[in-house]
DSSP file (Angstrom, degrees, kcal/mol; ACC not computed):
  #  RESIDUE AA STRUCTURE BP1 BP2  ACC     N-H-->O    O-->H-N    N-H-->O    O-->H-N    TCO  KAPPA ALPHA  PHI   PSI    X-CA   Y-CA   Z-CA
    1    1 A M              0   0    0      0, 0.0     9,-0.2     0, 0.0     7,-0.0   0.000 360.0 360.0 360.0 140.2  -12.2    7.3   -2.5
    2    2 A F  E     -A    9   0A   0      7,-2.8     7,-2.6     2,-0.0     2,-0.3  -0.943 360.0-145.5-148.5 126.0  -14.1   10.2   -3.8
    3    3 A P  E     +A    8   0A   0      0, 0.0     5,-0.3     0, 0.0     2,-0.3  -0.670  25.1 174.6 -85.0 142.5  -15.0   11.4   -7.3
    4    4 A T  E >   -A    7   0A   0      3,-1.9    59,-0.9    -2,-0.3     3,-0.7  -0.791  48.8 -95.3-133.6 178.4  -15.1   15.1   -8.0
    5    5 A E  T 3  S+     0   0    0     -2,-0.3    59,-0.3     1,-0.2    57,-0.2   0.672 125.6  46.4 -71.9 -14.8  -15.6   17.3  -11.0
    6    6 A I  T 3  S-     0   0    0      1,-0.4    56,-0.3    55,-0.1     2,-0.2   0.431 128.2 -54.7-105.8  -0.3  -11.8   17.6  -11.3
    7    7 A G  E <   -A    4   0A   0     -3,-0.7    -3,-1.9    54,-0.2     2,-0.4  -0.781  57.1 -76.5 149.2 169.4  -11.0   13.9  -10.9
    8    8 A S  E     -AB   3  60A   0     52,-2.1    51,-3.4    -5,-0.3    52,-1.3  -0.853  45.8-163.2-100.1 134.7  -11.3   10.8   -8.7
    9    9 A Y  E     -AB   2  58A   0     -7,-2.6    -7,-2.8    -2,-0.4     2,-0.4  -0.883  10.0-159.9-123.1 148.7   -9.2   10.7   -5.6
   10   10 A L  E     - B   0  57A   0     47,-2.7    47,-2.6    -2,-0.3     2,-0.4  -0.995   5.5-175.0-129.8 130.4   -8.1    8.0   -3.2
   11   11 A E        -     0   0    0     -2,-0.4     2,-0.5    45,-0.2    45,-0.2  -0.995   6.8-170.2-123.9 128.9   -6.8    8.4    0.3
   12   12 A V        -     0   0    0     -2,-0.4    42,-2.4    43,-0.4     2,-0.3  -0.979   3.8-161.6-125.0 127.9   -5.6    5.4    2.3
   13   13 A Q        -     0   0    0     -2,-0.5    40,-0.1    40,-0.2    39,-0.1  -0.761  29.7-104.5-100.8 150.2   -4.7    5.4    6.0
   14   14 A R        -     0   0    0     38,-0.4     2,-1.9    -2,-0.3     3,-0.2  -0.421  33.7-112.3 -67.3 150.3   -2.6    2.7    7.7
   15   15 A D    >   +     0   0    0      1,-0.2     3,-1.7     6,-0.1     5,-0.2  -0.546  49.6 165.3 -83.4  73.0   -4.5    0.2    9.8
   16   16 A I  T 3  S+     0   0    0     -2,-1.9    -1,-0.2     1,-0.3    -2,-0.0   0.708  72.6  50.9 -69.4 -19.5   -3.0    1.5   13.1
   17   17 A Y  T 3  S-     0   0    0     -3,-0.2    -1,-0.3     0, 0.0    -2,-0.1   0.346 106.9-126.0 -97.8   6.0   -5.7   -0.3   15.2
   18   18 A N    <   +     0   0    0     -3,-1.7    -2,-0.1     1,-0.1    -3,-0.0   0.902  54.3 153.6  51.2  49.1   -5.0   -3.6   13.4
   19   19 A Q        -     0   0    0      2,-0.1    -1,-0.1     1,-0.0    -3,-0.1   0.513  58.3-120.3 -83.4  -6.1   -8.7   -4.1   12.5
   20   20 A G        +     0   0    0      1,-0.2     2,-0.3    -5,-0.2    -2,-0.0   0.784  48.2 172.3  73.2  27.2   -7.7   -6.3    9.5
   21   21 A I        -     0   0    0      1,-0.1    -1,-0.2     4,-0.0     3,-0.1  -0.529  28.0-141.4 -71.8 132.2   -9.4   -3.9    7.0
   22   22 A D     >  -     0   0    0     -2,-0.3     4,-2.3     1,-0.2     5,-0.2  -0.835  11.8-167.0 -96.0 103.7   -8.7   -4.9    3.4
   23   23 A P  H  > S+     0   0    0      0, 0.0     4,-2.7     0, 0.0     5,-0.2   0.844  85.8  55.7 -63.2 -32.9   -8.2   -1.7    1.5
   24   24 A W  H  > S+     0   0    0      2,-0.2     4,-2.7     1,-0.2     5,-0.2   0.946 110.1  44.8 -62.6 -47.3   -8.4   -3.4   -1.9
   25   25 A R  H  > S+     0   0    0      2,-0.2     4,-2.3     1,-0.2    -1,-0.2   0.923 114.2  49.4 -62.9 -44.4  -11.8   -4.9   -1.1
   26   26 A T  H  X S+     0   0    0     -4,-2.3     4,-2.4     1,-0.2    -1,-0.2   0.928 112.5  47.8 -60.5 -45.9  -13.1   -1.7    0.3
   27   27 A L  H  X S+     0   0    0     -4,-2.7     4,-3.2     1,-0.2     5,-0.3   0.925 110.4  51.3 -62.1 -45.5  -11.9    0.2   -2.7
   28   28 A L  H  X S+     0   0    0     -4,-2.7     4,-2.2     1,-0.2    -1,-0.2   0.900 111.1  48.5 -60.2 -41.2  -13.5   -2.3   -5.1
   29   29 A E  H  X S+     0   0    0     -4,-2.3     4,-2.2     2,-0.2    -1,-0.2   0.933 115.2  44.2 -63.9 -46.2  -16.8   -2.1   -3.3
   30   30 A L  H  X S+     0   0    0     -4,-2.4     4,-2.1     2,-0.2    -2,-0.2   0.919 114.7  48.2 -65.6 -44.2  -16.8    1.8   -3.4
   31   31 A A  H  <>S+     0   0    0     -4,-3.2     5,-3.1     2,-0.2     6,-0.6   0.879 111.6  50.8 -65.3 -37.7  -15.6    2.0   -7.0
   32   32 A D  H ><5S+     0   0    0     -4,-2.2     3,-1.1    -5,-0.3    -1,-0.2   0.933 110.8  47.9 -64.9 -46.1  -18.3   -0.5   -8.1
   33   33 A K  H 3<5S+     0   0    0     -4,-2.2    -2,-0.2     1,-0.3    -1,-0.2   0.860 115.0  45.9 -62.8 -35.2  -21.1    1.4   -6.3
   34   34 A A  T 3<5S-     0   0    0     -4,-2.1    -1,-0.3    -5,-0.2    -2,-0.2   0.444 111.3-123.4 -86.2  -0.3  -19.8    4.7   -7.9
   35   35 A R  T < 5S+     0   0    0     -3,-1.1    -3,-0.2    -4,-0.4    -2,-0.1   0.912  75.8 123.2  57.6  46.5  -19.5    3.0  -11.3
   36   36 A L    >>< +     0   0    0     -5,-3.1     3,-1.9    -6,-0.1     4,-0.8   0.348  27.6 107.1-115.0   2.9  -15.9    4.0  -11.5
   37   37 A L  T 34 S+     0   0    0     -6,-0.6     3,-0.4     1,-0.3    -1,-0.1   0.855  86.2  42.2 -54.8 -39.0  -14.2    0.5  -12.0
   38   38 A D  T 34 S+     0   0    0      1,-0.2    -1,-0.3    -3,-0.1    -2,-0.1   0.447 112.6  55.5 -88.9   1.0  -13.4    1.2  -15.7
   39   39 A R  T <4 S+     0   0    0     -3,-1.9     2,-0.2     2,-0.0    -1,-0.2   0.467  83.9  98.4-111.3  -3.7  -12.3    4.8  -15.1
   40   40 A L  S  < S-     0   0    0     -4,-0.8     2,-1.1    -3,-0.4    20,-0.2  -0.579  74.3-124.3 -89.6 149.7   -9.6    4.3  -12.5
   41   41 A D     >  -     0   0    0     18,-3.5     4,-2.6    -2,-0.2     5,-0.2  -0.791  27.6-168.0 -86.6  97.9   -5.8    4.2  -13.2
   42   42 A W  H  > S+     0   0    0     -2,-1.1     4,-2.0     1,-0.2    -1,-0.2   0.748  82.5  56.6 -69.3 -24.8   -5.2    0.9  -11.5
   43   43 A V  H  > S+     0   0    0      2,-0.2     4,-1.9     1,-0.2    -1,-0.2   0.936 112.0  43.3 -66.3 -46.3   -1.4    1.2  -11.5
   44   44 A R  H  > S+     0   0    0      2,-0.2     4,-2.5     1,-0.2    -2,-0.2   0.900 111.2  54.9 -65.7 -40.6   -1.8    4.5   -9.6
   45   45 A V  H  X S+     0   0    0     -4,-2.6     4,-2.7     1,-0.2    -1,-0.2   0.926 107.5  50.5 -56.5 -46.0   -4.4    2.9   -7.3
   46   46 A S  H  X S+     0   0    0     -4,-2.0     4,-2.3     1,-0.2    -1,-0.2   0.902 109.9  49.9 -59.8 -42.9   -1.9    0.2   -6.5
   47   47 A Q  H  X S+     0   0    0     -4,-1.9     4,-2.2     2,-0.2    -1,-0.2   0.913 112.0  47.4 -62.7 -43.1    0.8    2.7   -5.7
   48   48 A V  H  X S+     0   0    0     -4,-2.5     4,-2.4     2,-0.2     5,-0.3   0.906 111.2  51.0 -66.4 -41.9   -1.6    4.7   -3.4
   49   49 A L  H  < S+     0   0    0     -4,-2.7    -1,-0.2     1,-0.2    -2,-0.2   0.911 112.3  46.5 -62.9 -42.0   -2.8    1.6   -1.6
   50   50 A R  H  < S+     0   0    0     -4,-2.3    -1,-0.2    -5,-0.2    -2,-0.2   0.890 113.1  49.1 -67.1 -38.4    0.8    0.5   -0.9
   51   51 A A  H  < S-     0   0    0     -4,-2.2    -2,-0.2    -5,-0.2    -1,-0.2   0.900  75.2-177.1 -69.1 -40.4    1.9    3.9    0.3
   52   52 A A     <  +     0   0    0     -4,-2.4   -38,-0.4    -5,-0.2    -3,-0.1   0.898  23.5 152.2  40.7  52.8   -1.1    4.3    2.7
   53   53 A D        -     0   0    0     -5,-0.3   -40,-0.2     2,-0.2    -1,-0.1   0.426  59.6-116.8 -96.0   0.6    0.3    7.8    3.4
   54   54 A G  S    S+     0   0    0    -42,-2.4     2,-0.4     1,-0.3   -41,-0.1   0.606  76.6 120.8  77.2  10.7   -3.0    9.5    4.4
   55   55 A I        -     0   0    0    -43,-0.3   -43,-0.4    -7,-0.1     2,-0.4  -0.898  68.1-117.3-109.9 137.0   -2.8   11.9    1.4
   56   56 A A        -     0   0    0     -2,-0.4     2,-0.4   -45,-0.2   -45,-0.2  -0.594  35.5-171.0 -73.9 125.9   -5.5   12.1   -1.3
   57   57 A H  E     -B   10   0A   0    -47,-2.6   -47,-2.7    -2,-0.4     2,-0.3  -0.932  27.7-110.5-119.7 142.2   -4.0   11.2   -4.7
   58   58 A R  E     +B    9   0A   0     -2,-0.4   -49,-0.3   -49,-0.2   -51,-0.0  -0.562  41.4 163.2 -71.8 127.8   -5.7   11.5   -8.0
   59   59 A V  E     +     0   0A   0    -51,-3.4   -18,-3.5    -2,-0.3   -14,-0.2   0.322  58.8  22.9-127.1   3.4   -6.5    8.0   -9.5
   60   60 A G  E    S-B    8   0A   0    -52,-1.3   -52,-2.1   -20,-0.2    -1,-0.2  -0.992  78.4 -94.1-164.2 162.8   -9.0    8.8  -12.2
   61   61 A P        -     0   0    0      0, 0.0   -54,-0.2     0, 0.0   -57,-0.1  -0.193  53.2 -86.0 -74.4 171.9  -10.4   11.4  -14.5
   62   62 A S    >   -     0   0    0    -56,-0.3     3,-0.6     3,-0.2     6,-0.2  -0.291  35.2-111.2 -73.5 163.8  -13.3   13.6  -13.7
   63   63 A A  T 3  S+     0   0    0    -59,-0.9   -58,-0.1     1,-0.2    -1,-0.1   0.825 119.7  54.0 -64.6 -31.3  -16.9   12.5  -14.4
   64   64 A E  T 3  S+     0   0    0    -59,-0.3    -1,-0.2     1,-0.3     3,-0.1   0.720 116.5  37.2 -76.0 -20.6  -17.1   15.1  -17.2
   65   65 A Q    X   +     0   0    0     -3,-0.6     3,-1.5     1,-0.1    -1,-0.3  -0.523  68.1 162.9-128.7  64.2  -14.0   13.8  -18.9
   66   66 A P  T 3  S+     0   0    0      0, 0.0    -1,-0.1     0, 0.0    -2,-0.1   0.730  76.8  44.1 -61.7 -23.4  -14.1   10.0  -18.5
   67   67 A G  T 3  S+     0   0    0     -3,-0.1     2,-0.2     2,-0.1    -2,-0.0   0.488  83.9 115.6 -98.9  -2.0  -11.6    9.3  -21.2
   68   68 A K    <   -     0   0    0     -3,-1.5    -3,-0.1    -6,-0.2     2,-0.1  -0.477  65.2-123.8 -74.3 133.2   -9.0   11.9  -20.3
   69   69 A A        -     0   0    0     -2,-0.2    -1,-0.1     1,-0.1    -9,-0.1  -0.353  28.7-103.0 -72.4 153.6   -5.6   10.6  -19.2
   70   70 A L              0   0    0      1,-0.1    -1,-0.1   -11,-0.1   -63,-0.0  -0.485 360.0 360.0 -75.1 146.5   -4.1   11.6  -15.9
   71   71 A P              0   0    0      0, 0.0    -1,-0.1     0, 0.0    -2,-0.0   0.501 360.0 360.0 -72.9 360.0   -1.4   14.2  -15.8
């Protein structure tokens, strides 16, 4: 997950090496550290986590526009 001036993005890769990585836990830790928990679109986050397609998807507004809805 990475926040930018144009929005917060999440990219999830499949666990091809079967390391047992929990993407939800990892995301929650990163979002908490970045203070983004209340700014993410959790429905969209869920969709991105399930897809695990390796593509960065917008899941939150920019830091400059914390209340702006996603397109």
